[in-house]
C-alpha positions in Angstrom: 0.0 0.1 -0.1 1.2 3.3 -0.9 1.8 5.9 2.0 0.5 9.4 1.9 4.1 10.7 1.4 4.7 8.6 -1.5 1.4 9.7 -3.0 2.5 13.3 -2.5 5.8 12.6 -4.0 4.1 11.0 -7.0 2.1 14.2 -7.3 5.2 16.4 -7.2 4.3 18.0 -3.8 6.9 19.1 -1.5 5.9 20.3 2.0 7.3 23.7 3.0 9.1 24.3 6.2 6.8 24.4 9.3 5.4 27.8 9.8 5.7 29.5 13.3 2.9 31.2 14.7 2.3 34.9 14.0 0.8 35.7 17.1 0.0 34.5 20.7 -1.5 31.0 19.9 -0.4 27.4 19.3 -0.6 26.1 15.7 -1.9 22.8 16.8 -4.2 21.3 19.5 -5.2 17.6 19.7 -8.2 16.5 21.7 -8.7 12.8 21.5 -8.7 11.9 18.0 -9.3 15.3 16.5 -6.6 17.7 15.7 -7.4 21.3 15.1 -4.9 23.4 13.0 -5.1 27.1 13.6 -5.8 29.4 10.6 -2.7 29.5 8.3 -2.0 32.5 6.1 0.0 32.2 2.7 3.5 32.6 4.4 6.5 31.5 2.2 8.3 29.6 5.1 11.3 28.4 2.7 12.1 32.3 2.1 14.7 34.0 4.5 13.0 35.6 6.3 9.7 33.9 5.7 7.2 36.5 4.2 3.4 36.6 3.2 3.6 35.8 -0.3 -0.1 36.6 -1.3 -1.6 40.0 0.1 -4.3 42.0 -0.8 -8.1 42.0 -1.2 -9.6 40.1 -4.2 -11.4 42.5 -6.5 -9.4 45.4 -5.3 -5.7 44.9 -5.7 -5.4 41.1 -6.3 -7.3 38.5 -8.2 -9.3 35.3 -7.7 -6.3 33.3 -9.2 -3.8 34.8 -6.7 -6.3 33.9 -3.9 -6.3 30.2 -5.4 -2.5 30.1 -5.2 -2.8 31.5 -1.7 -5.3 28.9 -0.7 -2.8 26.2 -1.9 0.0 27.6 0.0 -2.1 27.9 3.2 -3.0 24.2 2.8 0.7 23.1 2.3 1.7 25.1 5.4 -1.3 23.2 7.3 0.0 19.8 5.9 3.6 20.7 7.2 2.2 21.6 10.8 0.0 18.4 10.9 2.9 16.2 9.6 5.3 17.9 12.3 2.6 17.2 14.9 1.6 13.6 14.0 5.1 12.5 12.4 3.1 10.8 9.8 0.4 11.8 7.5 -0.9 8.3 7.3 -2.4 9.0 10.8 -5.0 11.0 9.3 -8.2 9.0 9.4 -10.4 11.9 8.1 -10.1 15.6 6.8 -13.2 16.7 8.8 -13.4 20.4 8.0 -11.8 23.2 5.9 -12.7 26.7 6.7 -11.5 29.2 4.5 -11.7 33.1 4.9 -11.2 35.3 2.0 -10.0 39.0 2.1 -12.5 40.5 -0.5 -14.4 43.3 -1.5 -18.1 43.3 -0.3 -19.3 42.7 -4.0 -17.1 39.7 -4.5 -19.0 36.4 -4.5 -17.0 33.6 -5.9 -15.6 32.6 -2.4 -15.9 28.9 -3.1 -13.7 29.3 -6.2 -11.0 30.7 -4.1 -10.9 27.6 -1.8 -11.6 25.0 -4.3 -8.2 24.3 -5.2 -7.0 23.7 -1.5 -10.0 21.3 -1.1 -9.1 19.6 -4.5 -5.6 19.2 -3.3 -6.7 17.6 -0.1 -9.0 15.2 -1.9 -6.3 14.4 -4.4 -3.8 13.5 -1.6 -6.1 11.6 0.8 -8.8 10.2 -1.5 -12.0 9.3 0.3 -10.4 10.4 3.6 -9.9 13.8 2.2 -13.7 14.5 1.4 -14.5 17.2 4.1 -17.2 19.8 5.1 -16.3 23.4 4.3 -16.9 27.0 4.8 -15.6 29.6 2.3 -16.5 33.2 3.5 -15.7 36.7 2.6 -14.0 39.0 5.4 -13.1 42.6 5.4 -9.5 41.9 6.1 -7.1 39.4 7.5 -3.7 39.2 9.4 -0.7 40.9 7.7 -2.9 41.9 4.9 -3.1 38.2 3.7 -5.6 37.4 0.8 -6.6 33.9 2.4 -6.5 32.3 5.6 -7.6 28.6 6.1 -8.1 26.3 9.2 -8.6 22.6 9.2 -9.7 19.9 11.6 -8.8 16.3 11.2 -9.7 12.9 12.7 -6.5 10.8 13.5 -5.6 7.5 14.4 
């Protein structure tokens, strides 16, 4: 049986360095078999120093496509954190929920399209275990001017 990390390698996916908290919180909390990952912004952790790679407000100074790229980077950061916490992504039993917050103008209404690539990535990696509930909502601003912030809940073995 192929491991999750072998599948990611076959898909050409490399995890970034583990992001550090940008505030006074812990990035991962586990309660019994549920693991909550704090909202992650699109920080390029492989840069020195790390920086927010995708900033702005969709519909004003950035695009839906940049938001989609940001959502993918947020998800890779989440996977890096969860792997660091669990030591193996094979311990994931189910991706329970993905919550995506999109920094956008009030008239922007394509929030699901921004988060879809993150959902698709998770389902491509985890298969049926990657099918999840989801929230995609527009907000007036996000930390450090990020275009997207995503949080996850996982069920683990």
